N, C-alpha and C positions, 0 to 999 in steps of 0.2 A: 699537685700542679702537673698539667699535661706536658708530655715531652715536646720539645721544639725541634722541628726538622726544617733545615734550610736546603733547598735544592740548588743545583748548578754550581756547587763549590769547586768541583774539579774542572769544569768547563769542557769535559769530555762529551757529555750529552745533556739535553734539557729534560731532566726528570719531571719537572713541573708540567710541561706540555703533555708528556706521556701519561702522567697521572690524570690530568684533566680529560684526556680522550678516553681513558679507561672508565672514568667516572660518568662521562656522557653516555657510554654504552650501558653502564649499570643503571643510569637514570631513566632509560627508555621505558621499562615496565611501569615506573611510577608515572611518567608522562601519559602513558596509555590509560592507566587507571584514572588519572585526573580528568582526561578527556571523556572517559566513560561516565564518570561522576557528573560532569557538566551536562551531558545528554540526559541523564536520569533526572537531574534537578530541573531541567527544562520541561521534562514530561510531568514532573510533580507540579510545577507552576501551572501548566495547562490544565491538569486535573483539578487543581484548586479553583481555577476560573470556572471550569465546568460545574464543579460542585456548587459554587456560589450561584450560578445561573439556575441550576436545578433547585437549589434550596429556596431561592427567591420565588420561583414559580410555585414551589410546594407551599410556601407561606401564603401566596396569593390565593391558591386553591383552597387552603385550609380556612382562610378568613372569609371566603365567599359564602354569604348567606342567601341561598336561593329563595327561601321563603320571604325574606324581607324585600328582595328585589321585586318580587311579584305581588307584594302587598302594599306597595307605596301608592298613596293617593295624592292628587293634585287639586288644589282649589283655584278656580279661575274667576276673575271679576270682569264684567263687561265694561266697567269704567274704573280703572285703577286710581283715577284722581278722586273718586268718591270713597272707595274702600278697597282694601286688599285682604287676603286671607291665606292661612296655612292649614293644611289638614294632615292627619296622621293615618296610619293603616287602619285604625279603628273607626274612622269616619265613614258614614254611609254615602253611597253614590246618590246624588240628588241635584236638583236645580231649584233655586228659590229666588224670589224678588225681595230686595231689601230697600228700605227707605231710611236714610239718615236724617233724623229730625233736628238734632243739635249735637254739637261737639262738647266735650268736657272742657271745663276751664276752672282755674283756681280763684279763690276769693282774694281780693286785694283791698285793704283798708288803710286809711291814713289818719293821723291826728288832726284835730280841728284847728290847731294853732301851731306856730313854729317859731324858730329863732331867726334873728336877722342875719347871722353868719355862722359858719361852722365852728368858729372859735368861741362863740358865746357859751357861758357856763350856766348850769342850773343853780338856782338860788337856794335850793333846799334839798334835803335827803329824804328817801322814802323807799317803799317797796311797790313795785309794779306787779300786779297779778294778771297773768294771761290764761285764758281758757280756750282750749282747742277741742271742738266737737268732732268726734270720730264718726258719729251717726246722730240721729235725732234724739237718742236717749243717753248716750255715753260721751264723756268728755275727759280731758286731761287738764290739770292745772299746774302752772309753773309760777313761782315767785322769784322775781329778779330785783335785787337791791340796787339802788343808785344813790350817789352821794352829791352833796353840794360841791360845786366846782367841776363836775364832770361835763363833758360835751354830749351832744346828741349822738355823735358817732361812738362815743364810749358806751352809751346805753345800747345802741344797736349791736355792738360787739358782745356786750354782756348777755343780751337776749340769745344771740346765735350760739354762744358757747354753753348756755344752760340747757338747751334742748334742740331737737332736730325737726320738729313738725312745723314751726313757724319761722320764716325767714325775715329778719329785720334789715331794713336799709334806710338811707336818708333820701327823702323825696323833696326836690326843689320845685316849688310852685311857680317860680319866676319872681316871687317877692320874699318868700321866707323858706326855711328848711324845716320839714316836718318828718315825723317818724312814719314809715310805711311798713305794714305787716302783711306778708303774703304766705299762702300755703306753700310749704316746701315741696310737697308732692300731692297732686290731686287724688292719687290712689289711696291716701291715708284716711280719707273721709268720704262718706257717702251722703253727707248732709248738704243741702242746697240752700243758697241765700234766698230769703223771702222778706223783702223790705216791708211788705204790707203788714206783716205781723211781727216785724223786728226780729227775725230769725237770722243769725249769723253763724258762720263756722268759727270765726276768730272774735273773741271778746277781750276787752282789757279794762281794768280799773286801777286807779292809783298812779296814773301818769304824772310826770312832773308838771307843775303848774304852767310852765311855759308852753307845754304841748297841748293843753286843754284835755279833750276826751277823744276816744276813737270813734268819731262820728262820720267821717267822710268815706263813702263806699266808691272805690275806683272800678271794681269789677266784681260781678256776682260769681259765687261758686255754683257750678252746675254740672250735672252728670251728663255724659253722652247718652243719646237716646236713639234707638232704631226700632223700626216696625217691620215684622216679617209678613210678606204677602198682604193678605186682606185683614190681618189681625187688627183688632181695635185696641189691643194692649201693647204698649211700648215696652221694650226691654232696655234697661239702663245699666250704665257702668260708670264708676267714678273716674275712669280714664278713657281714653279713646280706643282702648283695646278691650274687646269682649272675649274673655277666655272661657272655653268650654261651652259656648252657646249651644252647640250640638256636639256630641261625643267626638273628641279629638280635633274640633274646629276652633280656631282663633281668628277673630276678625278685627282689623284695625280700620277705623273710620278716619277720613281725612277732610271731608267737607260735607255739607248738607247736600242731599240729592238722592237719586235712586240708581241702583245697579242690580244686575242679575248675577248671582253667585252659583257656580257649578262645581260639584265635586265628582271627580272621575278617577278611574284607575290610571296610574302613571307608570308606564313601562319604559320610561326614558333611560333608566339606569341599566337596562339590559344592553343597550347599544354600547355604552361606555365599558360595561363589564366584558362583553365579548371582544371589544377592541383591545382592552388591556390584556385579555387572555391571549389574543393573537400576537401582541407585541412581546409578551413574555415567552410564548412558544417560539417565536422567530428568533429571539435572542439565543435560546438554547440550540436551535437547529443551525443557525449561522456559525456558532462557536464549534459545533461538531463538524460542520462542513470544512472549516479551516483546519481542524485537527486531523481529519481523515483524508484530506485532499492528496493527490498524487505526490509522492515524495515527502509528505508530512510525517510527523513523528508517529501518529496513530493510524497510518494507512493500513487498512485490513485488520485493525485491532477489534476483536469481537466485542469486548466490553463496551467500547464507545459506539461502534456502529450499531449495536443492538438497540441502543437507546433511540436512535433515529427511526429505525424500523418499527420499534414499539410505539413511538409517538404517532406514527402514521396510522397504525391500527386503531389507536384510541380515538382518533378523529372521525372514525367511521360514522357515528350517529350524526355529527354535524355535516359531514360531506353528503350523506344520503338525503338529508333534509334540505340541502342546497344552501345552508347558512354560511358556509365558508367556501372560498376559492382556493384550491390547492395547486401549487406550482410544481409540475413534474421536473422542472429544471433544478431547483435547489431545495424543494421540500418546504418552503415557507408558505404561509397562509394569509388570507385577507378576508374580512367580513363582507358578506353579500348583503348590503343594507336593504335592498329592495325586497329580497325574500324574507329577511328578518322583520321588516315593518309589516309585511303582509301576514306573516304568521302571528305576530303580536296581536293583530286585529282579528284574525279569523279563528285562531286556536291557541290562545295563550297557555292553556293547560298542557298541550302537546309540547310547546316550547319549554315549559317548565320541566317536564319529564326528561327532555333531551339534555338540558343543562344539568339536571340532577345526576343523570347517568354519567355525563362527562366529568363532573366534579368527583364522583365516587371512584371511577376507574383511574383517573389521573392521580388522585390522592394516594391510592394504594401503590400505583406504579412508581410514582416519584419517590416515595419513601424507600422502595426497594432499590431504585437507581442511586439515590444518594448514599445508601449503605454500601452499595457495590463500589462506588467511586472512593468512598472512605477506605474500604479494604484495599483497593488498588493503590491508593496513596500510601497506606501503611506498608505495603509490600515494597514499593519503590523506595520509601524512606529507610527501610531495613537494609536494602541493597547499598544505599548511600552510606549508612553507618558501617556496614561491612567493608566497603571500599576505603572509608576513612581509616579503619583499623589496619587494613592491609598497607595503606600508604604510610601510616605511622611506623609500622614494623619495618617496612622496606627502607624508610628514611633513617631509622636507627641503625639498620644493618649497613646502609651506605656510609654513615658516619664512621662506623667501625672499620669498614673496608678501606675508606680513605686514609684513616689513621694507620692501618696496617701497611698500605702501599707506601705512604710517605716514610714510614719507619724502615721498610725493606729497601726502598730506593736510597734512603740516606745511608744505610749500611753498605749498600752496593757502591755508592759513590765514595764512601770512606775506604772500602777495599780497593777500588780502582785507584784512589789517590795513593794508597800504600804501595800498590803494584807499580804505579808510575814512578814513585820515589825510589823503589828498589831498582827498577829498570834504569833510572837515571844514574844511580850509584854504580850499577854494573857497567854501564856505558863509560862512566868516568874512570872506573878501574881498568877497563879494557884499553882505554886511551892511554892511561898512565903506563900500563904494562907494555903496550906497544912502543911507547916512547923509550921506556927503559931497555927493552930488547933491542931496539934500533941503535940506541946509544952504545950498547956493549959491543955490537958488531963493528961499529965504526972504529972502535979502539983496536 
């Protein structure tokens, strides 16, 4: 148990106030170290922000695929209401006339008879056999059982749960409820309906007696068809999308008619890429400007200021080509769109070489700068750890110092109290002696 010292017992002097003042003097070096630590922590925080900005730019540069940017193709339609298209980098540059002859559609068939209401039941049980033709030679068969007492909706549900190629639903004619069967996806079959020779995509046998047979044709199955230029041979697709009609080219038709389709180089990503580069660059420069401004923490700091001067040198290929505008005021940049668009048209290979050079030089430099900032952070953090250890040691010494002071002052107060008591006794004795001496003379 620690000793207990109580100050001010004698009332002669305020030892507590004196001790507090001595402790305040002893605390000053700790306060100075704490303030120094706060300044270093603020520097580390700024360095962390700078590292983040540099690292973000490094990621942007590393993920930049110059080849892909300059290999992009664009497909353009003269009438997008007739057709649209997408092209890949492998598509050839060309222009061709296309005629959309017909659009794809799914086959829809219904039973020849129906029920008077949705709650009516089948009078017998049996097995319905569905046939789905995937092309003119191949088909899939599904057997669906139904029972006496089931409704037409029950049968439709059973059909849908048994397979995925034929969609069953209830079709109301205005007088009765019939079973309707539709292709779930036109792309699953290339066969077309031909009523002249009774060719269907969907066939059914064994329907409940109340439904008759699958005789009613609501819509033909047909493939989309287009003709290229003056060709007499049409190209077909089970859906309204023609995939790989030409290498890397997909065409989606929307209505019958004609349109001209062009495939050309698409350099539009270059503009957004350079714009994003400028934004990333400016984020770093603006941060460095705030860190190195007059009176700022890193004013004159070579590690940070070198980054800005290094950045400027790396911009040289872009500046010489006139692709960017450089601000002498704060070092930020902006894209010169007019020059960029002109160079894209006149000499895209030169533009590609410039951007390749910038990517290479910035990638190398950014890796070096991020490593330098990391080293800087580690050095500052080591100082913080050292200061923390010093503060801890000084605080421990301060506790011991306070304990010693309180003990010494308590002893001093005790001594003074004893002296006061002796002084009081001597005074009382002198008074008594004086009284005794005076009394003897009177006699």
